[in-house]
N, C-alpha and C positions, 0 to 999 in steps of 0.2 A: 571409347567411354569410361573412367575409372572406377570400380564395384566395388563396395566393403559391405561386410555384414555386421551387424550387433545387435542387442536385444533391446533395447528400449533408446529409440531416437527420439533428442528433444529441440525444440526449436526455441531458439531463444537462451541468452545468458545474462539476463538479468537476476535480480533474485532467487526468483520462481525456478527457472531452469536449474541454475547452479545449485543451489539449494537441492533439487529433486537428484540431479547427477552425483551427488556428495551421497546422499541418504542410500541411493544406489549401491555405490560404489563399495559405502562399508558393509552391504550384503552381498558383496560379490557379484551383483549385477551389471553386465556393460551398458553403456552409453556413450554415444558419441552427440555433442552439440552443436547445434548450428545458428549462426549470429551473424546479419546480415551488417552489423556497425562494427568497429575495430574495439578493440578492449579499451583503450583509452578515453575514449567516446562514451561506453556504456556506464566504465568508473565514473567520468567527471557529470552523469547528470545528476542534479539537484532534486533529490526527493525525501520522501516523509523521515520521520526519526523518532516514530514515537513507537518503542514494541510492547506488546501483549507480555502480562507474566505467561504464558504458554507459549510463547515465540520464544522468548528469552529463555525458559526452560528445555526446549529443543534444539536451541542451538548449543547448548550446556551439555545435550545427553549425545550433540554430532560431535562433541570436541571441536567447537567451533566458537566457542564464546568467551577465550583467553581475554583476546583486546578489549572485547566489549566491557569484561568484567575490570579491566583497568581505566578505559578511557570512557566509558560510558557512563551516562546520569543516572542513577535509581531516584524514580521520584514515589513517594508516597501519598500524593495530592496534585491537586490543581485549583486555581479560584476560578468563579466565575463573577463579572462584574457587573451591574445592572444599575442606571439610574444614583452613582456614585458610591454604591456599595459593592463592595467585595466580600464574596461567601467563599471559604475555601472546602471542598470536596475532599474530605479524609479515605483517601481510596483502601489506606493499609486497614483502618478501623473498622471502615464498612466492610471489607469483603475478607476479613481473617487473614491479613498479613499482606494478602497479594499487593504487587506493586504494576508499576510500568517501568520502561526504560528507555529513556533518552540516547537515541544511537542512530545517526545519520546512515542512512539508505546508502550513500555511496561509501561508508565503511565500509557496511556490512557486504557490499559488492567486493569490495577490494578484498576481505578475508576468504568471501567464498571462492573466489578468482584464483586466490594465492592458494589455498587446499586443492581445488581442482589440477595445479600445475603441479603441486606437491605429487599426488597421486599419481600424476601421469595420463590421466583421463583425457581424452582427445578432446578439444571445442577449436572448431572453425571457424574463426572470423571473419568478418567480409565474405561471408558467403551470400552469393548474388544470385537470383531468380528462385531463391527456393521454390520447391513446387511437390504438393502430395499427392499422391496418387495410390488406388487399391485401398483408403483407409477403412470400406466397408467388405474388405476382403481378410483370409486368414495371411496375406504376404504382401504388407503395407509397404510401399516406397518413398523415400524423397528422393528429390532430383535439385540441383543446385550446380552453380559454377564458379568457380575459384582457380585462380592463377591462370585464368585463361582458358581452363580447360570445363570438359561437362563432368558431373560424377553422380553417382546413385548409391544409396542407400539402402540397403532390404533391412529390416528388421520386423520386429511381432508386436512392436506400442511405438505409436508416437506421442507425444507430448507436446501439447502448444502449448508455450509458455512464453507466445511472442506478444502480449500487449494485445491493445482493444484494435490497432489498425494490422495486426500480422495476418499471416496467408492461413491461420490455424481454423478461427470461426470462418473466414471466407470459405474453407474448404469443405464445409457441411452443407449439404443443398438447404436451399431457402427453404422449400416444402418440408424439412425435417426440424426446424429451428425454430423456434418462438423468443422474440425480443419482449423487454419489458423496458420504459424508459421514462425519465423526466428530467424535464433540462430545468434549470434554474436562470432567471432572469438579473442574475448579476456573476461575477467573478471575482477571484482573490487575484490583490496586488500584493505580490511579494517580495520582500529585499532580506538579503544577508548581506549582513558589515561584521566584520572584526573588531567587536565590542563585546564588553561584558554584557550580559541579558541584565536586562531591570528587576527582574524576578529570578530564585532560585528555582519555582514553578511554573508550570504554563498558567498562562490570564486569558479568558476567554472573556471577552466584553462586548456587553449590547448597550449599541448607544445611538442615541436619535438619530447620527449622522451615519449609522450601520455598524456592523461588524467589525473587528480587532483581536487580533491572537498576539500574545507576546510569548515566544518560544526562543528555545535554542539550539547548538549545535555542540558546545563545547563551554566551558566556563569564559571561554574568551572570542566565541562567536554567537550571534544572534542572528536569529529568525523572528522575521515578523511580518504579518498579512494585515490586510482592509479587505474590506468589502468593495466594489467598486463596478460602475457599469462592464457589461461583457466586451462592449467595443470601444472602451477607454484607449488612448495610445501613450506609450510608455514615455513619448518624448513630455508628455503633458505632464510629466510627474518626476519633475527631480528630484534630487532626496531632498530638499530642504523643506517640500513639502509635504513630504511622504514623512518627515520626521515630526513634522508640526502634527501633523492630523492622528499620527499614533498617538501623542503628547493629550492630545483630546480626548480622545475613543479611550482610552486605556485609562485614564483618571489622574488624579494630581498625586497619588501616590508612585503612582507609575512612572509619570513624568519627571518625578521628581529625583527618581533612581535610574533616569533613563541615561544612556553615555549615546553620543552623536557621533557618527563616525561615516566616510564613505563607504557604497553599496558596494559589494564586489559582484554582485550577483542581483537582477532586477527582471521581474517575470509577473504577468499576469497569463491566470489558469481560469477556462471557466468552468463550470461545476454542473454536475450532472450524476443522476443514478442510473445505470443500464445492468440488466441481468439479462444472458442468452439461455436458453433453456432447451435439449439436456445438455450436461456438460461434456459427454461420450457420443459419439459417433462411429459404432463398429471399434479399430482398433485406435480410435483417435480421441483422446482424451484434451480438453480445454482446463487452463489453468491458470488463475492469478485474471491481470486483466484481459486476458484474452477472453474471457467468460463474464466478467461483471467490474463494475466500475461505482465507487461510491464519493461522495462531496469529503473532502480530507475533514472537515470540521470533526468527524467521532474517532482519525488516527487508525482507520481501520484498514486501509488499501492495502500495504504490506503483510498486514497478520492475514487476512483472509489469503491471498495468497498462500504463507506459511502452512495454512490449515489443508488449503488443497493439497499441496504437496507431502504434508503428511500421509495425509490418506491416500491419494496415489502410492505414494514410496509403497507404503505399508501393502497395499493390494498388489501390485507387483510383484512383492518380496514373497506374499503368500504362493501368487501363482510360481513363481520358478524353484520354490522351496517345497511345496508339497502339491501344486495342482489343483491349489484351491481358486475357483474364479469368482465366491463370492463378494470378495472385495471389488473386482474389477465392475462387475455387474453393475454392484451397488454402488458405484464411485460416485454416480453424478446425483443421486437421491441424498445420499450421506451430506456432497458438499450442500448443495441447494439448502437445506434443511437449517445450515449455519450462516450462509450468505445472506438468506431472506432476512433472518433476525438481526444480523449489522447492518444490511440494507435498511431495514425498518430504523433501527436506533441513528444511524447518520442521516438520515431522511430527517429524524425527530431535535436532532441535535443543530442541523442547519436549520428549521423551522423556530426552533427557538430563539436563535442567537444571532438572524439576520434581520435586517429592513426589509420588510414586505409594506410595498404602497409609504403613504405617509403617516405621520405618528400619533395621527387621530385614527386610525384605520382599527375595523374590528381584529386585524391579526395585532397590531400592537398592543391591542389593549389585552387579548389574550394570552400573547407574550408575557406581560407585565403578571398576569395573575397565575401563570404558569410558575414564572421564577419566584415569585413572593411566596405561592406553596411549595415548591422546591426548598427553598432556603429554610423552611420552617418546620419541614417535616421528614425525619428521618428514611420513613420506608420509600420517599421519593428522593432521597439523596442515595439511599441502599441501593436502589436500583437502577439509577446513573452511573454508580460507580460499579455494581458488577460488568454492566456493558463496557465498561471503557476498558476494565481492565482486560477483557476478554471473557465472553462465554467460553466454557470448555469445548474442548478440540471431541 
């Protein structure tokens, strides 16, 4: 068996794992990243694209923001649509100048992968049968297969950035883990098309037929979503039906500005909220989707992963540079304090904008009252804006 040694072993080469590796590299901490998929597969995954102000600032601080600044789309607000009326949430005005950046996770992952390759830091793609051993000891070990051979990595710490179905969380004994979950009775049907967006900012629409979102990845690439039953079949949704539904739900103004074209990607994603506690067991740390999932309504998933990684990188650097363990010991508590606030916001946005039951239901009446209050109250709009641009790290 081939053996090697590193300081921090990272499982998962998505944005969380790559960003953690980069931040530790900048501080002189050695890392090895294991990823079960190929780099091409990881970089081709279509994911979220709204970055909080704190995420943008961290990428700039880590010298990772050059292409984001050139090609990303800074947004100072977004629209909420209800009952034929669009109301703009002016993020910059309500938060003292803070904004969000629309920059696809696919592009960010490419930037992070390029930075790691340029640094010469090892990333082992297509690592099979990854397993974690001794995480509750002072000498944790990762084992995996690659190139037909067995390998072992000895390390000080293991960071599981391997998503909700990865080995990281499954390596924590069930008796040590508490989980919380809310499964929503619908999904998002998403479509990606090489057409200009119908609006220069995002539109979140609450319609009697269900939720819709108009988003974008660039000035020439649009991303749209509609609420649908979670058991719907993609073959029942040809492009023509999707475009017609979008025009109806987003309203006449958006419909008039909408450019229609063939989809280049189409999928249905279920929605759920999930949190695992604690996010640390011995020398094993969970980060990103390995520890928590939020519905995409509030644009928090990727940003929560970034805040986890920021805390974990600083904790590791303090441990290696000065022997301080306070950050390591307090990692889970510090992360979860922010995680639960983001979970609350995402749940609230989902409850507010989606159709639950029929249009004469109690929920529908409460949604109407909430949106009416939101449209007329600066305090309510400010609370929404503060959460949307991101609470302090």
